[in-house]
PDB file of N, CA, C and O in Angstrom:
ATOM      1  N   ALA A   1       1.642  -1.641  -0.166  1.00  0.00           N
ATOM      2  CA  ALA A   1       0.100   0.063  -0.338  1.00  0.00           C
ATOM      3  C   ALA A   1       0.573   1.252  -0.120  1.00  0.00           C
ATOM      4  O   ALA A   1       0.078   2.324  -0.467  1.00  0.00           O
ATOM      5  N   VAL A   2       1.887   0.991   0.668  1.00  0.00           N
ATOM      6  CA  VAL A   2       3.253   2.832   0.661  1.00  0.00           C
ATOM      7  C   VAL A   2       3.496   2.883  -0.971  1.00  0.00           C
ATOM      8  O   VAL A   2       4.057   3.909  -1.355  1.00  0.00           O
ATOM      9  N   ARG A   3       3.188   2.024  -1.868  1.00  0.00           N
ATOM     10  CA  ARG A   3       4.227   2.333  -2.638  1.00  0.00           C
ATOM     11  C   ARG A   3       3.324   2.403  -3.992  1.00  0.00           C
ATOM     12  O   ARG A   3       3.773   2.733  -5.090  1.00  0.00           O
ATOM     13  N   LEU A   4       2.004   2.043  -3.734  1.00  0.00           N
ATOM     14  CA  LEU A   4       0.845   2.927  -4.171  1.00  0.00           C
ATOM     15  C   LEU A   4       0.825   4.153  -3.906  1.00  0.00           C
ATOM     16  O   LEU A   4       1.256   4.865  -4.812  1.00  0.00           O
ATOM     17  N   ALA A   5       0.429   4.740  -2.854  1.00  0.00           N
ATOM     18  CA  ALA A   5       1.259   5.792  -2.164  1.00  0.00           C
ATOM     19  C   ALA A   5       1.660   7.300  -3.021  1.00  0.00           C
ATOM     20  O   ALA A   5       1.224   8.354  -3.486  1.00  0.00           O
ATOM     21  N   GLU A   6       3.046   6.297  -2.759  1.00  0.00           N
ATOM     22  CA  GLU A   6       4.445   6.464  -3.936  1.00  0.00           C
ATOM     23  C   GLU A   6       4.399   7.102  -4.979  1.00  0.00           C
ATOM     24  O   GLU A   6       4.890   8.176  -5.325  1.00  0.00           O
ATOM     25  N   ARG A   7       3.664   6.240  -5.549  1.00  0.00           N
ATOM     26  CA  ARG A   7       3.321   6.132  -7.511  1.00  0.00           C
ATOM     27  C   ARG A   7       1.686   7.269  -8.172  1.00  0.00           C
ATOM     28  O   ARG A   7       1.095   7.675  -9.173  1.00  0.00           O
ATOM     29  N   ARG A   8       1.713   7.266  -6.066  1.00  0.00           N
ATOM     30  CA  ARG A   8       0.365   8.273  -6.850  1.00  0.00           C
ATOM     31  C   ARG A   8       0.462  10.026  -6.084  1.00  0.00           C
ATOM     32  O   ARG A   8      -0.206  11.041  -6.277  1.00  0.00           O
ATOM     33  N   LEU A   9       1.690   9.697  -5.133  1.00  0.00           N
ATOM     34  CA  LEU A   9       2.606  10.850  -5.055  1.00  0.00           C
ATOM     35  C   LEU A   9       3.506  11.462  -6.187  1.00  0.00           C
ATOM     36  O   LEU A   9       3.426  12.642  -6.527  1.00  0.00           O
ATOM     37  N   VAL A  10       4.590  10.320  -6.877  1.00  0.00           N
ATOM     38  CA  VAL A  10       5.154  10.836  -8.117  1.00  0.00           C
ATOM     39  C   VAL A  10       4.318  11.686  -9.518  1.00  0.00           C
ATOM     40  O   VAL A  10       4.669  12.629 -10.227  1.00  0.00           O
ATOM     41  N   ALA A  11       2.776  10.622  -9.473  1.00  0.00           N
ATOM     42  CA  ALA A  11       1.479  11.268 -10.644  1.00  0.00           C
ATOM     43  C   ALA A  11       1.537  11.966 -10.250  1.00  0.00           C
ATOM     44  O   ALA A  11       2.749  12.082 -10.430  1.00  0.00           O
ATOM     45  N   ILE A  12       1.172  13.213  -9.452  1.00  0.00           N
ATOM     46  CA  ILE A  12       0.046  14.206  -8.346  1.00  0.00           C
ATOM     47  C   ILE A  12       2.148  15.437  -8.792  1.00  0.00           C
ATOM     48  O   ILE A  12       2.019  16.498  -9.403  1.00  0.00           O
ATOM     49  N   ASN A  13       2.697  15.268  -8.634  1.00  0.00           N
ATOM     50  CA  ASN A  13       3.961  15.975  -8.452  1.00  0.00           C
ATOM     51  C   ASN A  13       4.080  15.783 -10.378  1.00  0.00           C
ATOM     52  O   ASN A  13       4.732  16.663 -10.940  1.00  0.00           O
ATOM     53  N   ARG A  14       3.633  14.982 -11.018  1.00  0.00           N
ATOM     54  CA  ARG A  14       4.750  15.669 -12.488  1.00  0.00           C
ATOM     55  C   ARG A  14       3.285  16.269 -12.827  1.00  0.00           C
ATOM     56  O   ARG A  14       3.390  16.457 -14.039  1.00  0.00           O
ATOM     57  N   ALA A  15       2.215  16.605 -12.530  1.00  0.00           N
ATOM     58  CA  ALA A  15       1.169  16.253 -12.982  1.00  0.00           C
ATOM     59  C   ALA A  15       1.224  18.147 -12.105  1.00  0.00           C
ATOM     60  O   ALA A  15       0.548  19.074 -12.550  1.00  0.00           O
ATOM     61  N   TRP A  16       1.792  18.232 -11.362  1.00  0.00           N
ATOM     62  CA  TRP A  16       1.907  19.632 -11.015  1.00  0.00           C
ATOM     63  C   TRP A  16       2.627  20.110 -11.678  1.00  0.00           C
ATOM     64  O   TRP A  16       2.158  20.909 -12.488  1.00  0.00           O
ATOM     65  N   GLU A  17       3.559  19.962 -11.677  1.00  0.00           N
ATOM     66  CA  GLU A  17       4.679  20.619 -12.544  1.00  0.00           C
ATOM     67  C   GLU A  17       4.593  21.336 -13.603  1.00  0.00           C
ATOM     68  O   GLU A  17       4.837  22.532 -13.760  1.00  0.00           O
ATOM     69  N   GLN A  18       3.977  19.995 -14.841  1.00  0.00           N
ATOM     70  CA  GLN A  18       3.039  20.323 -15.418  1.00  0.00           C
ATOM     71  C   GLN A  18       2.639  21.680 -15.974  1.00  0.00           C
ATOM     72  O   GLN A  18       2.901  22.303 -17.003  1.00  0.00           O
ATOM     73  N   ILE A  19       1.721  21.944 -14.625  1.00  0.00           N
ATOM     74  CA  ILE A  19       0.599  22.781 -14.755  1.00  0.00           C
ATOM     75  C   ILE A  19       1.067  23.539 -13.895  1.00  0.00           C
ATOM     76  O   ILE A  19       0.593  24.610 -14.274  1.00  0.00           O
ATOM     77  N   VAL A  20       1.895  23.856 -12.648  1.00  0.00           N
ATOM     78  CA  VAL A  20       3.063  24.996 -12.878  1.00  0.00           C
ATOM     79  C   VAL A  20       3.710  26.307 -14.363  1.00  0.00           C
ATOM     80  O   VAL A  20       3.590  27.447 -14.813  1.00  0.00           O
ATOM     81  N   ALA A  21       4.487  24.823 -14.538  1.00  0.00           N
ATOM     82  CA  ALA A  21       5.088  25.091 -16.144  1.00  0.00           C
ATOM     83  C   ALA A  21       3.920  25.947 -17.196  1.00  0.00           C
ATOM     84  O   ALA A  21       4.277  27.046 -17.620  1.00  0.00           O
ATOM     85  N   GLU A  22       2.445  25.375 -17.619  1.00  0.00           N
ATOM     86  CA  GLU A  22       2.215  26.213 -18.598  1.00  0.00           C
ATOM     87  C   GLU A  22       1.864  27.854 -18.006  1.00  0.00           C
ATOM     88  O   GLU A  22       2.013  28.966 -18.512  1.00  0.00           O
ATOM     89  N   ARG A  23       1.272  27.322 -16.540  1.00  0.00           N
ATOM     90  CA  ARG A  23       0.826  28.725 -15.926  1.00  0.00           C
ATOM     91  C   ARG A  23       2.287  30.622 -16.183  1.00  0.00           C
ATOM     92  O   ARG A  23       2.189  31.826 -16.422  1.00  0.00           O
ATOM     93  N   ALA A  24       3.209  29.737 -15.946  1.00  0.00           N
ATOM     94  CA  ALA A  24       4.424  29.813 -16.028  1.00  0.00           C
ATOM     95  C   ALA A  24       4.397  30.560 -17.361  1.00  0.00           C
ATOM     96  O   ALA A  24       4.324  31.754 -17.652  1.00  0.00           O
ATOM     97  N   ALA A  25       4.504  29.130 -18.254  1.00  0.00           N
ATOM     98  CA  ALA A  25       4.704  29.898 -19.591  1.00  0.00           C
ATOM     99  C   ALA A  25       4.167  31.194 -19.901  1.00  0.00           C
ATOM    100  O   ALA A  25       4.392  31.708 -20.997  1.00  0.00           O
TER     101      ALA A  25
END
């Protein structure tokens, strides 16, 4: 269960980085 949560955090981080990059662009 821990690894699944970590995967979710990584996916959220990547999506968030894309959103921030789009806003900064």
